[in-house]
C-alpha positions as CSV (number, residue, x, y, z in Angstrom):
1,M,-42.6,4.8,-19.4
2,R,-39.7,7.0,-18.1
3,R,-40.5,8.5,-14.3
4,N,-41.3,12.0,-15.2
5,E,-40.7,15.3,-13.2
6,M,-43.7,15.6,-11.1
7,D,-43.0,12.2,-9.9
8,I,-39.5,13.1,-8.7
9,F,-41.0,16.5,-7.6
10,V,-43.2,14.0,-5.3
11,T,-40.2,12.2,-4.3
12,H,-38.1,15.2,-3.4
13,I,-41.2,16.3,-1.1
14,L,-41.2,13.0,0.8
15,N,-37.4,13.2,1.1
16,L,-38.1,16.9,2.6
17,L,-40.7,15.6,5.3
18,Y,-38.4,13.0,6.2
19,K,-35.1,15.6,6.8
20,T,-38.0,18.2,8.4
21,I,-39.1,15.6,11.1
22,S,-35.5,14.1,11.6
23,E,-33.8,17.8,11.9
24,P,-37.2,20.5,12.7
25,E,-34.9,22.9,13.0
26,I,-34.3,23.6,8.9
27,C,-37.9,24.3,8.7
28,G,-37.7,26.9,10.9
29,Q,-39.2,25.2,14.2
30,E,-37.4,26.4,16.8
31,K,-37.8,25.7,20.4
32,V,-39.9,28.6,22.3
33,G,-40.8,28.1,26.3
34,G,-39.7,24.8,26.5
35,G,-41.8,23.4,23.0
36,N,-41.3,23.4,19.3
37,R,-43.8,25.8,17.5
38,M,-45.3,22.5,15.5
39,N,-45.4,19.5,16.5
40,P,-43.5,16.5,14.3
41,G,-47.4,14.8,14.3
42,D,-48.7,18.2,12.8
43,T,-45.6,18.3,10.8
44,F,-46.3,15.1,8.8
45,G,-50.3,15.5,8.5
46,H,-49.9,18.6,7.0
47,L,-47.6,17.9,5.0
48,G,-49.2,14.8,3.6
49,S,-52.0,16.0,2.8
50,I,-50.4,18.5,0.2
51,V,-48.9,15.8,-1.0
52,G,-51.9,13.9,-1.4
53,S,-53.5,17.1,-3.1
54,L,-51.1,17.8,-5.5
55,M,-51.1,13.7,-6.8
56,F,-54.6,14.2,-7.2
57,V,-54.6,17.6,-8.8
58,W,-51.7,16.1,-10.8
59,A,-53.5,12.8,-12.2
60,M,-56.9,14.9,-13.4
61,F,-54.9,17.7,-15.0
62,K,-52.7,15.4,-17.2
63,Q,-56.0,13.6,-18.2
64,F,-57.6,17.3,-19.6
65,F,-54.8,19.4,-20.9
66,P,-52.3,18.9,-23.5
67,Y,-49.2,17.3,-23.8
68,Q,-47.1,20.2,-25.0
69,L,-48.8,22.0,-21.6
70,I,-48.1,19.2,-19.1
71,N,-44.3,19.2,-20.6
72,Q,-43.9,23.0,-19.8
73,I,-45.4,22.3,-16.2
74,E,-42.9,19.7,-15.7
75,K,-40.4,21.9,-17.1
76,H,-40.9,24.7,-14.3
77,S,-41.7,22.0,-11.4
78,Q,-37.8,21.0,-11.9
79,R,-36.9,24.2,-11.4
80,L,-39.6,24.4,-8.1
81,V,-37.8,21.5,-6.9
82,I,-34.2,23.1,-6.5
83,Y,-35.9,25.9,-5.2
84,M,-37.7,24.5,-2.2
85,Y,-35.3,21.1,-1.4
86,P,-32.9,22.9,0.7
87,Y,-30.3,19.7,0.1
88,I,-27.8,18.7,-2.3
89,Q,-26.8,14.9,-3.4
90,I,-23.7,13.6,-4.7
91,T,-23.5,10.8,-6.2
92,F,-20.1,8.1,-6.7
93,N,-21.0,5.0,-8.4
94,E,-19.1,1.4,-8.6
95,F,-17.8,1.8,-12.3
96,T,-16.8,4.5,-14.3
97,G,-15.3,5.2,-17.7
98,E,-15.8,3.6,-20.9
99,R,-13.8,0.6,-19.7
100,L,-16.2,0.5,-16.5
101,M,-13.1,0.4,-14.3
102,R,-13.9,-0.1,-10.2
103,S,-13.9,3.9,-9.1
104,E,-10.9,4.5,-6.7
105,A,-13.3,7.0,-4.6
106,Y,-16.4,4.4,-4.6
107,S,-13.8,1.9,-2.9
108,A,-12.3,4.6,-0.6
109,I,-15.6,5.6,0.8
110,E,-16.8,1.5,1.1
111,N,-13.4,1.3,3.6
112,Y,-14.4,5.0,5.1
113,L,-18.1,3.6,5.8
114,S,-17.4,-0.1,6.8
115,S,-16.7,1.2,10.8
116,K,-20.0,3.1,10.7
117,A,-22.0,0.7,8.7
118,S,-21.1,-1.8,11.4
119,T,-22.8,0.1,13.9
120,Q,-25.6,2.2,12.1
121,A,-27.0,0.1,9.6
122,K,-29.5,-2.2,10.1
123,R,-28.9,-5.3,7.3
124,L,-25.3,-5.8,6.5
125,K,-23.5,-7.5,3.3
126,G,-20.9,-9.7,5.3
127,D,-17.8,-11.5,3.2
128,I,-14.0,-12.2,4.3
129,G,-11.4,-9.9,3.5
130,K,-8.4,-10.3,1.5
131,N,-6.5,-11.5,4.0
132,N,-8.6,-14.2,4.4
133,Q,-8.1,-13.7,8.1
134,S,-11.1,-11.3,9.2
135,L,-15.0,-10.4,8.6
136,V,-15.3,-7.8,6.7
137,L,-19.0,-5.7,6.9
138,S,-20.6,-3.2,4.6
139,M,-23.8,-1.4,4.3
140,D,-26.5,-3.3,2.4
141,D,-28.2,-2.0,-1.0
142,H,-30.8,0.6,0.3
143,E,-29.1,1.1,3.2
144,E,-28.1,4.9,5.3
145,V,-26.0,6.1,7.6
146,A,-25.7,9.4,9.3
147,D,-22.1,11.2,9.4
148,E,-20.5,13.9,11.5
149,F,-18.2,16.0,10.4
150,N,-16.8,19.7,12.4
151,G,-20.6,19.5,13.9
152,L,-21.9,19.0,10.2
153,K,-24.7,16.1,10.2
154,L,-24.5,14.4,6.5
155,W,-26.2,11.4,5.4
156,W,-24.7,8.7,2.8
157,A,-26.5,5.7,1.0
158,S,-26.0,2.7,-0.9
159,G,-28.1,1.6,-3.5
160,K,-28.1,0.3,-7.0
161,H,-29.3,1.0,-10.7
162,I,-30.5,-2.7,-12.5
163,S,-30.6,-2.3,-16.1
164,K,-31.6,-5.1,-18.8
165,A,-28.8,-5.8,-21.1
166,Q,-29.1,-8.6,-24.2
167,S,-27.3,-11.5,-23.8
168,T,-25.0,-12.5,-26.1
169,V,-26.0,-15.8,-26.6
170,S,-29.7,-15.6,-27.9
171,F,-31.2,-12.2,-28.5
172,H,-34.2,-13.8,-26.4
173,H,-33.0,-13.6,-23.0
174,S,-32.2,-10.2,-21.4
175,M,-29.7,-10.6,-18.0
176,S,-29.6,-7.6,-15.2
177,E,-26.9,-5.6,-15.4
178,E,-26.4,-4.1,-11.3
179,R,-24.6,-0.7,-11.2
180,R,-23.7,-0.1,-7.1
181,Y,-23.5,3.9,-6.1
182,Y,-23.2,5.6,-2.9
183,K,-25.4,9.0,-2.7
184,L,-23.9,11.8,-0.3
185,T,-26.6,13.8,1.0
186,F,-25.9,17.2,2.8
187,H,-27.6,20.8,3.4
188,K,-26.6,23.2,0.6
189,R,-25.2,25.9,3.7
190,N,-22.6,23.3,3.8
191,R,-21.5,22.9,-0.2
192,D,-18.2,24.7,0.7
193,V,-17.3,22.2,4.0
194,I,-18.2,19.3,2.2
195,L,-16.7,19.8,-1.0
196,G,-13.4,20.9,0.1
197,T,-12.4,19.2,3.5
198,Y,-14.6,16.5,4.4
199,L,-14.4,14.6,1.1
200,N,-10.9,14.9,0.9
201,Y,-11.2,13.7,4.3
202,V,-13.1,10.6,3.4
203,M,-10.8,9.6,0.2
204,E,-7.7,9.7,3.1
205,E,-9.0,7.7,5.7
206,G,-10.8,5.2,3.0
207,K,-7.2,5.1,1.3
208,A,-5.2,4.5,5.3
209,I,-8.0,1.8,5.7
210,R,-7.5,0.4,2.9
211,V,-3.4,0.0,3.1
212,K,-3.9,-0.8,6.5
213,N,-6.0,-4.2,5.8
214,R,-4.5,-4.8,2.3
215,Q,-3.0,-8.1,1.6
216,R,1.3,-7.2,0.8
217,K,2.4,-9.1,-1.7
218,L,6.2,-10.1,-3.1
219,Y,6.8,-9.0,-6.5
220,T,9.6,-10.6,-9.0
221,N,10.0,-9.8,-12.9
222,S,10.6,-12.1,-15.8
223,G,11.5,-10.0,-18.4
224,A,9.2,-6.8,-18.1
225,H,6.6,-8.9,-16.2
226,W,5.8,-8.9,-12.8
227,S,4.5,-11.4,-11.0
228,H,3.3,-11.9,-7.3
229,V,3.2,-14.2,-4.3
230,V,1.3,-13.3,-0.7
231,F,4.3,-11.8,1.4
232,E,4.1,-13.0,5.2
233,H,7.7,-12.7,6.1
234,P,8.4,-12.9,9.7
235,A,10.6,-10.2,10.3
236,T,10.7,-7.3,12.8
237,F,13.1,-4.8,13.9
238,Q,12.6,-6.2,17.4
239,T,13.9,-9.7,16.4
240,L,17.1,-8.1,14.6
241,A,20.6,-9.0,15.4
242,M,22.3,-5.7,15.3
243,D,23.5,-2.8,18.0
244,P,20.0,-0.8,19.5
245,E,21.4,2.3,18.9
246,E,21.8,1.6,14.8
247,K,18.6,0.0,14.9
248,E,16.7,3.0,16.6
249,M,18.3,5.5,13.8
250,I,17.2,3.0,11.0
251,I,13.6,2.9,12.1
252,D,13.4,6.6,13.4
253,D,14.7,7.3,9.5
254,L,11.9,5.3,7.8
255,I,9.2,6.5,10.0
256,T,10.0,9.8,9.2
257,F,10.0,9.2,5.7
258,S,7.1,8.0,5.3
259,K,5.3,10.7,6.9
260,A,6.9,13.0,5.0
261,G,4.8,13.3,1.7
262,G,3.9,16.9,2.1
263,F,7.8,17.7,2.9
264,Y,9.0,16.0,-0.2
265,S,6.6,17.9,-2.5
266,R,7.2,21.8,-0.1
267,I,11.1,21.2,-1.5
268,G,9.9,19.8,-5.2
269,R,11.5,16.2,-4.9
270,A,10.0,12.9,-6.0
271,W,8.7,11.2,-2.5
272,K,11.0,8.5,-2.1
273,R,14.4,7.9,-0.4
274,G,17.7,5.2,-1.7
275,Y,19.4,2.6,1.3
276,L,22.1,1.0,0.5
277,L,23.1,-2.1,3.0
278,Y,26.1,-3.9,2.5
279,G,28.4,-6.5,4.7
280,P,29.9,-9.9,4.5
281,P,27.5,-12.6,3.5
282,G,24.9,-13.5,6.2
283,T,24.5,-10.3,8.0
284,G,21.6,-10.0,7.7
285,K,20.8,-7.6,4.6
286,S,17.5,-9.7,3.3
287,T,16.3,-9.8,6.7
288,M,16.6,-6.0,7.1
289,I,14.5,-5.3,4.0
290,A,11.7,-7.9,5.0
291,A,12.0,-5.9,8.6
292,M,11.4,-2.1,6.8
293,A,8.8,-3.7,5.0
294,N,7.0,-4.9,8.1
295,L,7.2,-2.1,10.0
296,L,5.8,0.5,7.0
297,G,3.5,-2.2,5.7
298,Y,4.7,-2.0,2.1
299,D,5.3,-4.2,-0.9
300,L,8.3,-5.5,-2.1
301,Y,9.5,-6.0,-5.4
302,D,12.4,-8.0,-5.9
303,L,14.0,-6.5,-8.7
304,E,16.3,-9.7,-11.2
305,L,18.0,-7.2,-13.4
306,T,20.1,-9.9,-15.0
307,A,16.6,-10.8,-16.7
308,V,15.8,-7.1,-17.8
309,K,16.8,-7.1,-21.5
310,E,17.1,-3.1,-22.1
311,N,16.8,0.3,-20.1
312,T,13.3,0.8,-22.3
313,E,11.8,-2.8,-20.2
314,L,13.5,-1.9,-17.1
315,R,11.4,2.0,-17.3
316,K,8.6,-0.1,-17.9
317,L,9.4,-2.3,-14.3
318,L,9.6,0.9,-12.7
319,I,5.9,2.4,-14.1
320,E,4.5,-0.8,-12.9
321,T,5.2,-0.1,-9.5
322,S,3.3,0.6,-6.5
323,S,3.0,3.6,-4.1
324,K,4.2,2.5,-1.0
325,S,6.5,0.0,-1.8
326,I,10.5,-1.4,-2.1
327,I,12.3,-1.5,-4.8
328,V,15.0,-3.8,-4.4
329,I,18.0,-5.1,-6.3
330,E,20.3,-7.4,-4.0
331,D,23.7,-7.8,-4.6
332,I,24.1,-5.0,-7.0
333,D,27.8,-6.0,-7.8
334,C,26.7,-9.0,-9.3
335,S,23.7,-8.1,-11.1
336,L,25.5,-6.5,-14.2
337,D,28.6,-4.9,-15.5
338,L,28.6,-1.4,-14.4
339,T,31.9,-0.2,-14.4
340,G,34.1,0.1,-17.7
341,Q,37.1,-2.0,-15.1
342,R,35.0,-4.9,-14.4
343,R,34.1,-4.9,-18.5
344,K,37.7,-5.1,-19.6
345,K,38.2,-7.8,-17.2
346,K,35.4,-9.9,-18.8
347,E,36.3,-8.7,-22.2
348,K,39.9,-9.9,-21.4
349,E,38.8,-13.0,-20.1
350,E,36.4,-14.3,-22.8
351,E,39.7,-13.3,-25.8
352,G,41.1,-15.8,-23.7
353,K,38.4,-18.4,-23.8
354,E,37.4,-17.8,-27.7
355,K,41.0,-18.9,-29.0
356,D,39.7,-22.2,-29.5
357,P,36.5,-21.5,-32.5
358,G,34.3,-24.4,-30.5
359,Q,34.9,-22.5,-27.3
360,K,34.3,-19.1,-29.4
361,Q,31.1,-20.5,-31.4
362,Q,29.7,-21.7,-27.6
363,G,30.4,-18.5,-26.2
364,M,28.7,-16.4,-28.8
365,Q,25.5,-18.3,-28.2
366,E,25.6,-18.1,-24.4
367,R,26.5,-14.5,-24.6
368,D,23.1,-13.7,-26.8
369,V,20.8,-15.8,-23.8
370,R,22.7,-13.8,-21.1
371,T,23.5,-10.4,-22.2
372,S,21.8,-7.7,-20.8
373,Q,21.4,-4.1,-22.2
374,V,20.5,-2.1,-19.4
375,T,23.3,0.2,-18.6
376,L,24.5,2.2,-15.7
377,S,22.9,5.8,-17.2
378,G,19.5,3.2,-17.3
379,L,19.6,2.3,-13.8
380,L,20.8,5.8,-12.8
381,N,17.8,7.1,-14.1
382,F,15.9,4.2,-13.0
383,I,16.7,5.5,-9.1
384,D,16.3,9.2,-9.7
385,G,15.3,10.1,-13.3
386,L,12.3,11.5,-14.7
387,W,10.2,8.4,-14.5
388,S,11.3,7.9,-11.1
389,S,9.3,11.0,-10.0
390,C,5.9,8.1,-10.9
391,G,4.1,7.6,-8.1
392,G,5.6,8.6,-4.4
393,E,6.2,7.2,-1.2
394,R,8.9,4.4,-2.7
395,L,12.4,3.1,-1.0
396,I,14.9,1.7,-3.6
397,V,17.7,-0.6,-1.7
398,F,20.5,-2.0,-3.0
399,T,22.6,-4.5,-1.4
400,T,26.4,-5.6,-1.7
401,N,28.7,-7.7,-0.1
402,Y,31.3,-5.5,-2.1
403,V,31.0,-2.1,-1.7
404,E,34.0,-1.0,-3.0
405,K,33.1,-2.3,-6.6
406,L,30.5,-0.1,-6.8
407,D,30.3,3.0,-9.4
408,P,30.5,5.9,-7.4
409,A,27.9,7.4,-9.1
410,L,26.0,5.0,-8.3
411,V,25.7,4.8,-4.7
412,R,26.3,8.7,-4.1
413,K,24.4,10.7,-1.7
414,G,20.9,11.7,-3.1
415,R,20.9,8.6,-5.0
416,M,21.0,6.4,-2.1
417,D,20.5,8.1,0.9
418,K,21.6,6.2,4.0
419,H,24.3,3.7,3.8
420,I,24.1,1.2,6.5
421,E,27.0,-1.3,7.4
422,L,25.8,-5.0,8.3
423,S,28.8,-6.4,10.2
424,Y,29.7,-8.8,12.2
425,C,28.2,-10.4,15.5
426,G,28.6,-8.1,17.9
427,F,28.0,-8.9,21.7
428,E,24.8,-7.1,21.8
429,A,23.9,-8.8,18.8
430,F,24.6,-12.0,20.5
431,K,22.2,-11.3,23.4
432,L,19.4,-10.5,21.6
433,L,20.1,-13.5,19.7
434,A,20.2,-15.7,22.5
435,K,16.6,-14.5,23.7
436,N,15.6,-15.2,20.5
437,Y,16.7,-18.3,20.3
438,L,17.0,-19.4,23.7
439,N,14.7,-17.3,26.0
440,I,17.5,-16.7,28.3
441,E,18.9,-13.1,29.0
442,S,21.7,-13.9,31.0
443,H,24.3,-16.9,31.1
444,H,27.3,-17.3,33.3
445,L,28.6,-18.5,29.4
446,F,28.0,-15.0,28.4
447,G,31.3,-13.4,29.9
448,T,33.3,-16.1,27.6
449,I,31.6,-15.2,24.6
450,H,31.7,-11.8,25.0
451,E,35.8,-11.6,25.1
452,L,36.1,-14.1,22.1
453,L,33.4,-12.3,19.9
454,K,36.2,-9.1,20.8
455,E,38.5,-11.3,19.0
456,I,36.6,-13.6,16.2
457,K,34.7,-12.4,13.4
458,I,31.5,-14.1,13.1
459,T,28.2,-13.4,11.6
460,P,24.8,-13.3,13.3
461,A,23.9,-16.3,10.9
462,D,26.2,-18.3,11.7
463,V,25.7,-17.5,15.7
464,A,22.3,-18.4,15.3
465,E,23.0,-21.5,13.7
466,H,24.9,-22.9,16.8
467,L,21.8,-21.3,18.8
468,M,19.4,-22.7,17.4
469,P,17.4,-25.6,19.3
470,K,18.1,-29.2,18.3
471,S,15.5,-30.7,20.3
472,S,12.5,-29.8,22.2
473,F,14.2,-30.5,25.2
474,G,17.7,-29.3,25.3
475,D,19.2,-27.3,27.5
476,A,20.9,-23.9,26.8
477,E,24.1,-24.2,28.4
478,I,24.6,-26.8,25.2
479,Y,23.9,-24.6,22.4
480,L,26.3,-21.5,23.9
481,K,28.7,-24.3,24.5
482,S,29.0,-25.1,21.0
483,L,28.8,-21.5,20.0
484,I,32.2,-21.2,22.5
485,Q,33.4,-24.0,20.8
486,A,33.1,-22.7,16.9
487,L,34.6,-19.5,18.1
488,E,37.4,-21.1,19.9
489,L,38.1,-22.9,16.6
490,A,38.1,-20.1,14.1
491,K,40.6,-18.4,17.1
492,E,42.9,-21.0,16.6
493,D,42.3,-21.1,12.7
494,A,43.2,-17.2,13.0
495,R,46.1,-17.6,15.0
496,K,47.6,-20.6,12.7
497,S,47.1,-18.8,9.2
498,S,48.8,-14.9,11.3
499,A,51.8,-17.4,11.8
500,W,52.1,-19.2,8.2
501,S,51.6,-15.2,7.2
502,S,54.7,-14.5,9.2
503,L,56.3,-17.3,7.6
504,D,56.2,-16.5,4.3
505,S,57.0,-13.2,4.9
506,K,60.2,-14.1,6.1
């Protein structure tokens, strides 16, 4: 039998009783002369008598009066409940929509209430978080916690609906389905504040907590589909070997971008920013990308353009990326033929190869397998076209060893907003590497290395290889001398090469 309106009325009266005892001022029980006009025990007894009398009268009434009259009374009793009950309740279900997708609002509330549940709730649920490193506590079913916002008091309660669904295996067996929900209760005089400012605050805080606690991922594409692994790269800007002033400038730029959602909305631009990292191999371009992701807490999408067949697939991949992410195309100059000059050069090379009929047939087969139809226009639309505005808070990073080979349209300001050159190792970068690898900040050999680095070009990766400890008891001086020897050898090779060049010119 369904629960009738009178039962609901009685439940609301009991809820009103609870709120009246916890907040006596709602029912006009103001303090006068150092005490309340009505003692909470008296209030409980008074309302309890009323509820008991109502239930008795209603049971007798249903026995002796026709159903139509009872139906009318139930209809009007609902209006009476609405009039008398001073609280508003909002229910947030865990699953919504026809496909029963998990509600983002429910997830945000769950994250928001996690800290309050651990300090207020008497019954808790514990589980291991997605990062498998911490215990996550949440409210058990039918628990309630209080919250305050700008001096206003409200309550969150957890609950679940249990319904029986027919089993697909046998019509004689039924299965229970649990649908959880959170219920927010607040006084009707606070409606505008709660429905406006407070709920927006809860959603933003819940999403921020989710981002902070989430397990970040590294994605790669196979054709038009992403797959991922857990992103656990340890690189940070503190360990990145580069000029300290330039490093601070990049950190400030990244943090400013991550907090500039309102600014981008105000000026009418998509919330994204492009970075072009260029320099010789081994100068730390990939390491910087990992450091950027760790600084901002973003996911990484490593896009392999040669695996994308056409512009439509590229657009599909873009749509499937999440906010708070970095989309990376490494070695952009090698990914596709994006300039007319390089395409013509390749065509000439292929024409020479295809003079032999056997080579011509083999070349056609290889081209069918390897050819990507992604165009420069499609890539430009990927960066800053209409589809690039889907989502927000994204960085697009290109890396290249040969910046001069890139089409100017690809790297102009507005597409690649910040150009960062990662060059050869200077003395400041060397000192950071020495501290990281050898745990030393000064040494009598530093002066010799300083002078050699002024003359010799060596990448941070090569310096790090010489400083890498080869045993647990190795002396730092051994590794510094190894680096000096490598620098002096490079200096001698450079001198000989210069001498030979002079002879050739004569």
